[in-house]
VOLOBA-204145 format. One record per residue (C-alpha): x negated, y, z negated; residue number from 0. Coordinates in steps of 0.1 Angstrom, whole numbers, plus 2048, in hexadecimal, padded with zeros to 3 digits. Layout:
VOLOBA-204145
{node {X, Y, Z}, NUM} ...
//
This chain:
VOLOBA-204145
{node {B59, BD8, 1D8}, 0} {node {B41, BEB, 1C2}, 1} {node {B26, C00, 1D3}, 2} {node {B10, C0E, 1B7}, 3} {node {AFE, C00, 199}, 4} {node {B11, C19, 183}, 5} {node {B32, C0C, 190}, 6} {node {B27, BE8, 187}, 7} {node {B1D, BF3, 164}, 8} {node {B3E, C05, 15E}, 9} {node {B52, BE7, 16B}, 10} {node {B3F, BCE, 154}, 11} {node {B42, BE5, 136}, 12} {node {B67, BEA, 13B}, 13} {node {B6F, BC5, 143}, 14} {node {B8C, BB7, 12F}, 15} {node {B84, B93, 138}, 16} {node {B6E, B7B, 14C}, 17} {node {B5D, B88, 16C}, 18} {node {B56, B73, 18B}, 19} {node {B36, B82, 19A}, 20} {node {B37, B82, 1C0}, 21} {node {B1E, B8D, 1D9}, 22} {node {B20, B7E, 1FC}, 23} {node {B38, B63, 1F1}, 24} {node {B23, B48, 201}, 25} {node {B1B, B33, 1E2}, 26} {node {B3A, B23, 1D2}, 27} {node {B25, B0E, 1BB}, 28} {node {B2C, B05, 197}, 29} {node {B4B, B01, 182}, 30} {node {B68, B16, 18E}, 31} {node {B69, B37, 17B}, 32} {node {B8A, B49, 175}, 33} {node {B89, B6F, 171}, 34} {node {B88, B90, 183}, 35} {node {B71, B91, 1A1}, 36} {node {B54, BA9, 19F}, 37} {node {B4A, BAF, 1C3}, 38} {node {B26, BBD, 1C5}, 39} {node {B22, BB8, 1EB}, 40} {node {B24, BDE, 1EE}, 41} {node {B03, BE3, 1DD}, 42} {node {AF1, BDE, 1FE}, 43} {node {AD2, BEC, 20F}, 44} {node {AAC, BEB, 20F}, 45} {node {AA1, C08, 1F9}, 46} {node {A7C, C05, 1FC}, 47} {node {A65, BF1, 214}, 48} {node {A40, BF5, 214}, 49} {node {A32, BDC, 22E}, 50} {node {A0E, BE5, 224}, 51} {node {A15, BDD, 200}, 52} {node {A29, BBD, 209}, 53} {node {A45, BCB, 1F3}, 54} {node {A6A, BCF, 1FA}, 55} {node {A86, BDB, 1E3}, 56} {node {AAB, BD5, 1EB}, 57} {node {ACC, BD8, 1DB}, 58} {node {ADA, BB7, 1D0}, 59} {node {AF6, BB6, 1E9}, 60} {node {ADF, BBA, 207}, 61} {node {AE4, B9D, 220}, 62} {node {AC5, B87, 223}, 63} {node {AC8, B89, 248}, 64} {node {AC4, BAF, 246}, 65} {node {AA5, BAB, 231}, 66} {node {A96, B91, 248}, 67} {node {A9C, BA7, 266}, 68} {node {A8A, BC4, 255}, 69} {node {A6D, BAE, 24D}, 70} {node {A6B, B9E, 26F}, 71} {node {A67, BC1, 27F}, 72} {node {A47, BC4, 26B}, 73} {node {A3C, BA0, 271}, 74} {node {A44, B96, 24D}, 75} {node {A5B, B7D, 23C}, 76} {node {A6A, B6F, 21C}, 77} {node {A50, B54, 215}, 78} {node {A67, B3F, 1FF}, 79} {node {A7F, B38, 21C}, 80} {node {AA1, B3C, 20A}, 81} {node {ABB, B22, 214}, 82} {node {ADE, B2A, 221}, 83} {node {AFA, B15, 212}, 84} {node {B16, B21, 229}, 85} {node {B14, B02, 23F}, 86} {node {B14, AEA, 221}, 87} {node {B30, AFC, 20F}, 88} {node {B44, B05, 22D}, 89} {node {B45, B2A, 222}, 90} {node {B43, B4A, 235}, 91} {node {B32, B6B, 22D}, 92} {node {B0E, B76, 22B}, 93} {node {AF5, B69, 212}, 94} {node {AE7, B86, 1FD}, 95} {node {AC6, B8C, 1ED}, 96} {node {AD6, B8E, 1CB}, 97} {node {AE6, B6C, 1D0}, 98} {node {AC4, B5E, 1DB}, 99} {node {AB3, B69, 1BB}, 100} {node {AD0, B61, 1A4}, 101} {node {ACF, B3D, 1B1}, 102} {node {AA9, B3B, 1B7}, 103} {node {AB1, B2F, 1DA}, 104} {node {A90, B21, 1E8}, 105} {node {A8A, B0E, 208}, 106} {node {A70, AF5, 216}, 107} {node {A53, B0D, 212}, 108} {node {A56, B0C, 1EC}, 109} {node {A3C, AF0, 1EA}, 110} {node {A22, B08, 1F7}, 111} {node {A2D, B2C, 1F1}, 112} {node {A43, B29, 1D2}, 113} {node {A67, B2F, 1C9}, 114} {node {A7D, B4E, 1CD}, 115} {node {A76, B57, 1A9}, 116} {node {A50, B58, 1B0}, 117} {node {A56, B74, 1CA}, 118} {node {A6D, B89, 1B5}, 119} {node {A58, BA6, 1A7}, 120} {node {A74, BB7, 194}, 121} {node {A9A, BB8, 18F}, 122} {node {AB4, BD1, 183}, 123} {node {AD5, BC3, 176}, 124} {node {AF3, BCA, 160}, 125} {node {AF6, BB4, 141}, 126} {node {B17, BA9, 132}, 127} {node {B1B, BC9, 11E}, 128} {node {B18, BE0, 13C}, 129} {node {AF4, BEA, 134}, 130} {node {ADB, BEE, 151}, 131} {node {ABC, BDA, 14C}, 132} {node {A9C, BDE, 160}, 133} {node {A7E, BC6, 160}, 134} {node {A5F, BBF, 174}, 135} {node {A4D, BD2, 190}, 136} {node {A58, BF4, 19F}, 137} {node {A6E, BFC, 181}, 138} {node {A68, C12, 162}, 139} {node {A79, C00, 145}, 140} {node {A6F, BDE, 139}, 141} {node {A81, BC8, 11F}, 142} {node {A66, BBA, 108}, 143} {node {A66, B95, 101}, 144} {node {A76, B88, 121}, 145} {node {A6A, B82, 145}, 146} {node {A8C, B8D, 152}, 147} {node {A81, B88, 176}, 148} {node {A7D, B63, 170}, 149} {node {A9A, B61, 158}, 150} {node {AB3, B6F, 171}, 151} {node {AA6, B58, 18D}, 152} {node {ABD, B3A, 18C}, 153} {node {AD5, B48, 172}, 154} {node {AF2, B48, 18B}, 155} {node {AFF, B6A, 17E}, 156} {node {B05, B5D, 15B}, 157} {node {AEC, B75, 14B}, 158} {node {AF1, B95, 15F}, 159} {node {AFD, BA4, 17F}, 160} {node {ADF, BAB, 196}, 161} {node {ADF, BCD, 1A6}, 162} {node {ABC, BD0, 1B5}, 163} {node {A9F, BB8, 1BD}, 164} {node {A7B, BC0, 1C4}, 165} {node {A69, BA6, 1D9}, 166} {node {A46, B9D, 1E4}, 167} {node {A46, B94, 209}, 168} {node {A2B, B83, 21E}, 169} {node {A1F, B86, 243}, 170} {node {A2F, B70, 25D}, 171} {node {A19, B54, 26C}, 172} {node {A0A, B53, 28E}, 173} {node {A11, B2E, 296}, 174} {node {A26, B11, 288}, 175} {node {A28, AEC, 291}, 176} {node {A39, ACE, 282}, 177} {node {A2B, AAB, 281}, 178} {node {A46, A90, 283}, 179} {node {A43, A6B, 278}, 180} {node {A60, A56, 281}, 181} {node {A6E, A36, 272}, 182} {node {A63, A39, 24E}, 183} {node {A7A, A30, 230}, 184} {node {A7C, A47, 212}, 185} {node {A60, A37, 1FF}, 186} {node {A49, A37, 21D}, 187} {node {A52, A5B, 224}, 188} {node {A48, A66, 201}, 189} {node {A27, A54, 205}, 190} {node {A20, A66, 226}, 191} {node {A2B, A88, 219}, 192} {node {A17, A84, 1F9}, 193} {node {9F8, A7C, 20D}, 194} {node {9FD, A9B, 223}, 195} {node {A05, AB2, 206}, 196} {node {9E6, AA5, 1F3}, 197} {node {9D0, AAD, 211}, 198} {node {9BE, ACE, 216}, 199} {node {9D2, AD6, 235}, 200} {node {9EC, AED, 226}, 201} {node {A0D, ADD, 22E}, 202} {node {A29, AF7, 22B}, 203} {node {A46, ADF, 22F}, 204} {node {A4A, ABA, 227}, 205} {node {A6C, AAA, 22D}, 206} {node {A7D, A89, 236}, 207} {node {A9B, A8F, 24C}, 208} {node {AAD, A76, 262}, 209} {node {A93, A5B, 25B}, 210} {node {A77, A72, 266}, 211} {node {A5B, A82, 252}, 212} {node {A56, AA7, 25B}, 213} {node {A36, AB8, 252}, 214} {node {A33, ADD, 259}, 215} {node {A12, AF0, 25F}, 216} {node {A11, B16, 261}, 217} {node {9F6, B30, 266}, 218} {node {9DE, B3C, 280}, 219} {node {9E0, B28, 2A1}, 220} {node {9BD, B19, 29F}, 221} {node {9C2, B0F, 27B}, 222} {node {9E3, AFF, 281}, 223} {node {9D5, AEB, 29E}, 224} {node {9B7, ADF, 28A}, 225} {node {9CD, AD5, 26B}, 226} {node {9E6, AC3, 281}, 227} {node {9CA, AAF, 291}, 228} {node {9BB, AA6, 26F}, 229} {node {9DD, A9C, 260}, 230} {node {9E4, A85, 27E}, 231} {node {9C4, A73, 276}, 232} {node {9CC, A72, 251}, 233} {node {9EF, A64, 255}, 234} {node {9E8, A4C, 273}, 235} {node {9F1, A2E, 25D}, 236} {node {A15, A39, 25B}, 237} {node {A1B, A36, 280}, 238} {node {A1C, A4C, 29F}, 239} {node {A1D, A71, 298}, 240} {node {A2E, A89, 2AF}, 241} {node {A2A, AAF, 2AF}, 242} {node {A47, AC7, 2B5}, 243} {node {A57, AE8, 2AD}, 244} {node {A71, ADD, 294}, 245} {node {A8E, AF2, 287}, 246} {node {A87, AF2, 261}, 247} {node {AA9, B01, 25B}, 248} {node {AB5, ADD, 25F}, 249} {node {AA3, AD5, 23E}, 250} {node {AA7, AF7, 22D}, 251} {node {ACD, AF8, 231}, 252} {node {AD3, AD2, 22E}, 253} {node {AE3, AD2, 250}, 254} {node {AE8, AAB, 251}, 255} {node {AFF, AAF, 233}, 256} {node {B16, AC9, 242}, 257} {node {B3A, ABC, 241}, 258} {node {B34, AA4, 223}, 259} {node {B4F, AA5, 208}, 260} {node {B34, AA7, 1EC}, 261} {node {B10, AB3, 1ED}, 262} {node {AF6, AB0, 1D2}, 263} {node {AD4, AC2, 1CF}, 264} {node {ABD, AAC, 1BA}, 265} {node {A9B, AB6, 1AD}, 266} {node {A83, A9B, 1A0}, 267} {node {A5F, A92, 1A2}, 268} {node {A56, A8A, 1C7}, 269} {node {A4E, A66, 1BE}, 270} {node {A72, A62, 1B0}, 271} {node {A83, A6E, 1D0}, 272} {node {A87, A4B, 1DF}, 273} {node {A96, A3E, 1BD}, 274} {node {AB0, A5A, 1BE}, 275} {node {ABA, A50, 1E1}, 276} {node {ABC, A2B, 1D6}, 277} {node {AD4, A35, 1BA}, 278} {node {AED, A46, 1D2}, 279} {node {B0C, A34, 1DF}, 280} {node {B0A, A22, 200}, 281} {node {B13, A3A, 21C}, 282} {node {B03, A59, 20C}, 283} {node {AF0, A70, 224}, 284} {node {ACF, A7C, 217}, 285} {node {AB0, A90, 21F}, 286} {node {A91, A98, 20B}, 287} {node {A7E, AB8, 209}, 288} {node {A60, AC4, 1F4}, 289} {node {A4E, AA4, 1FB}, 290} {node {A6A, A8F, 1EB}, 291} {node {A6F, AA7, 1CD}, 292} {node {A90, AB4, 1DA}, 293} {node {AAB, A9C, 1E6}, 294} {node {ACA, AA9, 1F7}, 295} {node {AE7, A8F, 1F7}, 296} {node {B09, A90, 207}, 297} {node {B27, A79, 203}, 298} {node {B49, A78, 212}, 299} {node {B64, A64, 201}, 300} {node {B61, A4F, 1E2}, 301} {node {B63, A59, 1BD}, 302} {node {B4E, A79, 1BE}, 303} {node {B51, A7F, 198}, 304} {node {B44, A5C, 190}, 305} {node {B28, A60, 1AA}, 306} {node {B1E, A81, 19A}, 307} {node {B1C, A72, 177}, 308} {node {B07, A56, 184}, 309} {node {AF0, A6D, 197}, 310} {node {AEB, A84, 179}, 311} {node {AE4, A67, 162}, 312} {node {ACB, A58, 179}, 313} {node {AB9, A79, 17F}, 314} {node {AB9, A81, 159}, 315} {node {AA5, A61, 154}, 316} {node {A8B, A6E, 16D}, 317} {node {A88, A90, 15D}, 318} {node {A99, AA1, 17A}, 319} {node {ABA, AB3, 180}, 320} {node {AD7, AAF, 198}, 321} {node {AF0, ACB, 1A2}, 322} {node {B11, AC4, 1B3}, 323} {node {B0E, ADF, 1CE}, 324} {node {B2F, AD6, 1DE}, 325} {node {B4D, AC3, 1D2}, 326} {node {B72, AC6, 1CF}, 327} {node {B7D, AE0, 1B6}, 328} {node {B8E, AC8, 19E}, 329} {node {B6E, AB4, 19C}, 330} {node {B58, AD3, 196}, 331} {node {B70, ADE, 17B}, 332} {node {B6D, ABD, 169}, 333} {node {B48, AB4, 16B}, 334} {node {B27, AC5, 161}, 335} {node {B1E, AD3, 184}, 336} {node {AFB, ADB, 178}, 337} {node {AE5, AC1, 166}, 338} {node {AED, AC2, 141}, 339} {node {AD1, AD0, 12C}, 340} {node {ABF, AC0, 10F}, 341} {node {ACD, ACC, 0EE}, 342} {node {AB0, AE3, 0E6}, 343} {node {AB0, AF3, 109}, 344} {node {AD6, AF6, 107}, 345} {node {AD3, B09, 0E6}, 346} {node {AB9, B21, 0F5}, 347} {node {ACF, B26, 114}, 348} {node {AEE, B2E, 0FE}, 349} {node {AD9, B47, 0EA}, 350} {node {ACD, B59, 109}, 351} {node {AF0, B5B, 117}, 352} {node {AFC, B6A, 0F6}, 353} {node {AE0, B83, 0F7}, 354} {node {AE7, B8F, 11A}, 355} {node {B0D, B89, 11B}, 356} {node {B1A, B89, 0F7}, 357} {node {B3E, B8B, 102}, 358} {node {B3A, B6D, 11A}, 359} {node {B4A, B7F, 138}, 360} {node {B30, B79, 154}, 361} {node {B39, B5A, 169}, 362} {node {B43, B48, 148}, 363} {node {B42, B22, 14A}, 364} {node {B32, B21, 16D}, 365} {node {B14, B0E, 161}, 366} {node {B25, AFD, 143}, 367} {node {B1E, AD9, 13B}, 368} 
//
C-alpha cells in the first residue's frame, strides 16, 4: 500500500510491466487486467475543506463515506450522488473519491445537478512515465491543451493514477419528498417522467423501479410542498399519485439487481429507454433512472456473452452505450465490456493513451474493444 504521491510516482516510473490500479477495490469492472497491483488506498485524508467556499480537497484514496461525513457535519453534500457498486458486484471495501472520479460515478441527481466530472475542480495524478501532473483549480501547474479534469473523469485509471481531487460541494436541502405513480409500463413511465422533467418544478430524481415512477423534489419545505402539489395536478392523467419518503439508494445502487449473474448499465436517449428494455431477454430485471436515459438491467442464467452482443448492437443503433458492469470473468475477458467506439473516436482515444501512458502499463486492456 502506497501512502504518498511521491511513492506512487516512483512505483510507476520503476514498473517493469503492467500495473493494476486499485483504490478501495469495490469496482471489478472491465476486462481482467494481469499485472502488479498498485494499491493507492493509503493516499487518504481530507487535506483542505472550506465550507464557506464550497470547496473540498482530498487524497484520492479517501473513502467517500469519510468525505460525506465531513460534509454532513457542515450541512453540505456531494450533489452528484455517487453510486456504490458493492451490492451489484458483491465486493467488499470502501468506495474512494479517486474511484468515483476515475469512473465518473454519478447517481439519480445527475439530471438536475450534473455528473461527478462537473464537480471536479482540479486533479493531481501520476502519468504512465511517473510524472506528476496537476490541472484545474487549487493547483499551480496546468498542462496546456487538455482539460485534464474532464479527461480523467471516466478514464478508469488508463491515463493516470489519481492522487488528489479538488471538489465543489453544495449545501444540503431542508426538505425532500417523492411522488409515486404505480402501475405504469416502461413507455408510460417515460411519458410521465418526461412531462415532470419538462415542467418548471425542478425534479431532482426521475426513476422507474418495480413498476412505479418515482419523482423526487428537494429544497425549502414550502417550495417542495408547492411543487409537489403542482406536479400532482400536472400528472393526474397517469393515475393516482402517492407521496412518500423513498430511499433513493434503491435506484442509485441498482438494489433490485443485487444477486444477478450479469448486470448492464445502459445510457441512451430517454425516449429509447423502453426500446432497450424490449430488446432484453425475457426474465431480465430492469430499472430506469435519469427519466429513462439510464437503464440498469440484470440477468441470471442464459448466454451472457450473446446477450451482451445483442444489447451493445441494439444500443449502438440508438447512439447510446452499454457497459457490462458485472459478468463472469471468462465472459469479460472475451467481450468488449465497454461499448466499442467509432473508428475516429477510437483513434483519438488511442492517441491520448499513448500521450499519457506511452508504455501501456496503466490498467492495460481494461477498456479494450
